[in-house]
C-alpha positions as a Markdown table, in Angstrom:
| # | Residue | x | y | z |
|---|---|---|---|---|
| 1 | Met | 80.6 | 112.9 | 62.9 |
| 2 | Asp | 78.4 | 112.5 | 65.9 |
| 3 | Gly | 77.4 | 108.8 | 65.5 |
| 4 | Thr | 74.2 | 109.6 | 63.7 |
| 5 | Asp | 75.8 | 110.8 | 60.5 |
| 6 | Gln | 76.6 | 108.2 | 57.9 |
| 7 | Pro | 78.8 | 108.6 | 54.8 |
| 8 | Glu | 76.8 | 109.0 | 51.7 |
| 9 | Pro | 77.4 | 106.2 | 49.1 |
| 10 | Pro | 78.8 | 107.3 | 45.8 |
| 11 | Gly | 76.6 | 107.1 | 42.7 |
| 12 | Arg | 72.9 | 106.8 | 42.7 |
| 13 | Trp | 71.0 | 105.8 | 45.8 |
| 14 | Val | 67.4 | 105.9 | 47.2 |
| 15 | Gly | 66.3 | 106.7 | 50.7 |
| 16 | Val | 62.9 | 105.6 | 52.1 |
| 17 | Arg | 61.5 | 106.9 | 55.4 |
| 18 | Leu | 58.3 | 107.6 | 57.2 |
| 19 | His | 57.5 | 111.3 | 57.0 |
| 20 | His | 54.7 | 113.5 | 58.2 |
| 21 | Arg | 53.5 | 116.4 | 56.1 |
| 22 | His | 52.0 | 119.4 | 58.0 |
| 23 | Val | 49.5 | 121.5 | 56.1 |
| 24 | Arg | 48.4 | 124.8 | 57.5 |
| 25 | Met | 44.6 | 125.2 | 57.0 |
| 26 | Asp | 44.5 | 129.0 | 57.1 |
| 27 | Asp | 47.1 | 131.8 | 56.8 |
| 28 | Arg | 45.1 | 134.2 | 59.0 |
| 29 | Pro | 45.5 | 134.2 | 62.8 |
| 30 | Cys | 42.8 | 132.3 | 64.7 |
| 31 | Ala | 40.2 | 134.8 | 65.8 |
| 32 | Thr | 39.6 | 133.0 | 69.1 |
| 33 | Gly | 43.3 | 132.8 | 70.0 |
| 34 | Cys | 43.4 | 129.0 | 69.4 |
| 35 | Pro | 46.8 | 127.3 | 69.4 |
| 36 | Glu | 48.7 | 126.9 | 66.1 |
| 37 | Asp | 48.3 | 123.2 | 66.0 |
| 38 | Glu | 44.5 | 123.6 | 65.7 |
| 39 | Leu | 45.2 | 125.3 | 62.3 |
| 40 | Thr | 47.5 | 122.5 | 61.1 |
| 41 | Val | 46.7 | 119.0 | 59.8 |
| 42 | Ser | 49.4 | 116.3 | 59.7 |
| 43 | Tyr | 49.4 | 113.5 | 57.2 |
| 44 | Pro | 51.6 | 110.4 | 57.5 |
| 45 | Gly | 53.3 | 109.2 | 54.4 |
| 46 | Ile | 56.4 | 107.5 | 52.9 |
| 47 | Leu | 59.1 | 109.8 | 51.5 |
| 48 | Ile | 61.2 | 108.4 | 48.7 |
| 49 | Ser | 64.3 | 110.5 | 48.1 |
| 50 | Ser | 66.6 | 109.9 | 45.1 |
| 51 | Tyr | 70.3 | 111.1 | 45.3 |
| 52 | Asp | 73.0 | 111.2 | 42.7 |
| 53 | Asn | 76.5 | 111.5 | 44.1 |
| 54 | Gly | 75.1 | 113.0 | 47.3 |
| 55 | Glu | 72.9 | 115.5 | 45.6 |
| 56 | Leu | 69.1 | 115.3 | 46.1 |
| 57 | Val | 67.5 | 115.0 | 42.6 |
| 58 | Glu | 63.9 | 114.0 | 43.4 |
| 59 | Glu | 61.5 | 113.4 | 46.3 |
| 60 | Arg | 58.2 | 111.6 | 46.1 |
| 61 | Trp | 55.7 | 111.5 | 49.0 |
| 62 | Ile | 53.1 | 108.8 | 49.1 |
| 63 | Pro | 50.3 | 109.0 | 51.6 |
| 64 | Leu | 50.1 | 106.3 | 54.2 |
| 65 | Gly | 46.6 | 105.9 | 55.5 |
| 66 | Ala | 45.5 | 103.9 | 58.6 |
| 67 | Glu | 43.5 | 101.6 | 56.4 |
| 68 | Pro | 45.3 | 101.6 | 52.9 |
| 69 | Ser | 43.4 | 100.1 | 50.0 |
| 70 | Glu | 44.9 | 97.6 | 47.6 |
| 71 | Glu | 45.1 | 100.5 | 45.1 |
| 72 | Asp | 47.2 | 102.4 | 47.7 |
| 73 | Asp | 49.5 | 99.4 | 48.1 |
| 74 | Glu | 50.0 | 99.1 | 44.4 |
| 75 | Ala | 50.8 | 102.8 | 44.0 |
| 76 | Leu | 53.5 | 102.5 | 46.7 |
| 77 | Ile | 55.0 | 99.4 | 45.2 |
| 78 | Asp | 55.1 | 101.1 | 41.7 |
| 79 | Gln | 56.9 | 104.1 | 43.2 |
| 80 | Leu | 59.4 | 102.0 | 45.1 |
| 81 | Arg | 60.0 | 99.9 | 42.0 |
| 82 | Glu | 60.6 | 103.0 | 39.8 |
| 83 | Ala | 63.0 | 104.5 | 42.4 |
| 84 | Leu | 65.0 | 101.3 | 42.7 |
| 85 | Trp | 65.3 | 100.8 | 38.9 |
| 86 | Trp | 66.5 | 104.5 | 38.8 |
| 87 | Gln | 69.1 | 103.6 | 41.4 |
| 88 | Leu | 70.4 | 100.9 | 39.2 |
| 89 | Gly | 70.6 | 103.3 | 36.3 |
| 90 | Asp | 67.9 | 101.5 | 34.4 |
| 91 | Ser | 64.5 | 102.6 | 33.2 |
| 92 | Gln | 61.8 | 99.9 | 33.3 |
| 93 | Asp | 58.5 | 100.3 | 31.6 |
| 94 | Ser | 55.6 | 98.6 | 33.4 |
């Protein structure tokens, strides 16, 4: 271990982190010789990763806008709630 690695807990667990998705706008090379980053758009979001005994079983990505609406907040809360109930081995219906 190099100090950044942490042992994975046994059983089910959920990881939450800020994550940027990069989307390439066009597969063709830029006709004007523009840099690659001009063909790519980056979106910030929250990545919720679900693990079972160290194995990734699901990932959910929720957009994180600069000015989120109340609806955006509620969607994030619902996803977090669902992931945490899964971690406990329970299924809760809203």
